N, C-alpha and C positions, 0 to 999 in steps of 0.2 A: 795716624795721619800719613797720607801718602805724599811723597816728594817726587817732583819731576824736574828733569833737566835734559835739555837737548842742545847739542852743539853741532854746527855745520860750517864748513868752509866752502865758500862759493868763489869761483874764478871771475875774472873780469867780464867774461861772456855769459854770466849767469849759469854756469855749469857746476853742479855740486862736485867738489873734490873729495870731501870727507864728511861723514856724518856719524854721530854717536849719541845714544840715548842711555841715560842712567836713571836710577830710581825705581821705586816699586811700581809706578804706573807705566813704565816703559815696556813691560812684558805683555801688555794687552795690544792686540793688533789694531783695534780701532783708535787707541790713544796714539799710536805711532803715526797713523794716517792723519789724525787731527793735528799733531805737531808739525808734520810736513806741510799741511795746508796753511797753518798759521805762519810758518817761516817763509813760505813762498809768497804769501800775501804781504808780508813785511818787506819783501824785496822792492816792491813799488815805492814804498815810503822811503826806503834807503836811497834809491836812485834819485828821488827828488831832494832829499836832505843833503846828500853827499856833495852836491854842486852848489849848495847855498850856504854852507857853513865851513869854517876852517877846522872845526873840531874833528878829531879822528875817532873819538869814542862817543857814540850816540846812545845814551842811556834811556831806557824805557821809551822806545820809539813807537811801540804798539802794545796793546793789551787785549786779551781775550779772556773773559771771566777772571780767573785768578792767575793767568799766565802772562808773563811779561817778556818782551823781546828787547834785547840790547845788542848793539852792533859795534864792532871795531873795524874801521875802514883803513887799510894800509895805503901807502903812497902809490902802490901799483894797482890800486882799486880791487884788491882781494878783500873779501868780506868774511869776518869771523862773527857769526851770528849765534847768540846764546838765548835760549828760551828756558825760563825757569818759573817756579811758583813765586807768587807775589811775596810770600813770607820769607823766601830765601834771598831776596835781592837786597 
Protein backbone atom coordinates (compact mmCIF):
# COMPACT_ATOMS: atom_id res chain seq x y z
CA UNK A 1 0.00 0.00 0.00
CA UNK A 2 1.40 3.40 -0.94
CA UNK A 3 1.10 6.34 1.40
CA UNK A 4 1.14 9.97 0.41
CA UNK A 5 1.59 13.14 2.40
CA UNK A 6 2.33 16.62 1.15
CA UNK A 7 2.81 19.69 3.33
CA UNK A 8 2.98 23.27 2.09
CA UNK A 9 3.21 26.65 3.82
CA UNK A 10 1.62 29.52 1.91
CA UNK A 11 2.09 33.22 2.69
CA UNK A 12 -0.69 35.72 3.03
CA UNK A 13 -0.23 36.67 -0.65
CA UNK A 14 -0.61 33.05 -1.83
CA UNK A 15 3.13 32.62 -2.36
CA UNK A 16 4.47 29.16 -1.44
CA UNK A 17 7.12 29.44 1.29
CA UNK A 18 7.85 25.77 1.91
CA UNK A 19 6.84 22.48 0.34
CA UNK A 20 7.64 18.89 1.27
CA UNK A 21 6.40 15.54 0.01
CA UNK A 22 6.87 12.26 1.83
CA UNK A 23 5.78 8.72 1.18
CA UNK A 24 6.32 6.21 -1.55
CA UNK A 25 4.09 7.96 -4.09
CA UNK A 26 6.04 11.22 -3.75
CA UNK A 27 8.86 9.91 -5.92
CA UNK A 28 6.79 9.96 -9.11
CA UNK A 29 6.82 13.22 -11.09
CA UNK A 30 3.16 13.02 -12.12
CA UNK A 31 2.09 12.44 -8.51
CA UNK A 32 3.96 15.58 -7.39
CA UNK A 33 2.22 17.64 -10.06
CA UNK A 34 -1.16 16.22 -9.10
CA UNK A 35 -0.54 17.11 -5.44
CA UNK A 36 0.38 20.68 -6.37
CA UNK A 37 -2.78 20.99 -8.46
CA UNK A 38 -4.99 19.69 -5.63
CA UNK A 39 -3.36 22.02 -3.08
CA UNK A 40 -3.68 25.08 -5.31
CA UNK A 41 -7.33 24.25 -5.99
CA UNK A 42 -7.90 24.05 -2.23
CA UNK A 43 -6.61 27.63 -1.81
CA UNK A 44 -9.88 28.98 -3.25
CA UNK A 45 -11.89 27.01 -0.70
CA UNK A 46 -9.64 28.17 2.13
CA UNK A 47 -10.02 31.83 1.15
CA UNK A 48 -13.80 31.50 1.32
CA UNK A 49 -13.85 29.55 4.60
CA UNK A 50 -11.20 31.60 6.42
CA UNK A 51 -13.44 34.68 6.52
CA UNK A 52 -16.66 32.88 7.44
CA UNK A 53 -15.48 30.83 10.43
CA UNK A 54 -13.56 31.56 13.60
CA UNK A 55 -11.92 28.12 13.57
CA UNK A 56 -8.22 28.06 12.82
CA UNK A 57 -8.07 24.36 11.89
CA UNK A 58 -10.15 23.44 8.88
CA UNK A 59 -10.26 19.66 8.66
CA UNK A 60 -11.09 17.91 5.39
CA UNK A 61 -11.90 20.99 3.36
CA UNK A 62 -11.38 19.23 0.03
CA UNK A 63 -11.15 15.68 -1.27
CA UNK A 64 -9.86 14.22 -4.50
CA UNK A 65 -10.22 10.45 -4.90
CA UNK A 66 -8.57 9.13 -1.71
CA UNK A 67 -6.64 12.35 -0.93
CA UNK A 68 -7.82 14.78 1.76
CA UNK A 69 -6.77 18.41 2.28
CA UNK A 70 -6.67 19.95 5.77
CA UNK A 71 -5.58 23.49 6.62
CA UNK A 72 -4.41 25.41 9.66
CA UNK A 73 -4.83 29.20 9.27
CA UNK A 74 -2.70 31.39 11.55
CA UNK A 75 -3.73 34.80 12.88
CA UNK A 76 -1.39 36.37 10.30
CA UNK A 77 -3.23 34.45 7.55
CA UNK A 78 -0.32 32.08 6.88
CA UNK A 79 -1.66 28.73 5.68
CA UNK A 80 -0.30 25.33 6.69
CA UNK A 81 -1.85 22.98 4.15
CA UNK A 82 -1.61 19.21 4.55
CA UNK A 83 -2.57 16.69 1.88
CA UNK A 84 -2.72 13.04 2.86
CA UNK A 85 -4.37 9.72 2.08
CA UNK A 86 -7.86 9.23 3.44
CA UNK A 87 -6.79 6.23 5.52
CA UNK A 88 -4.05 8.33 7.23
CA UNK A 89 -6.34 11.09 8.49
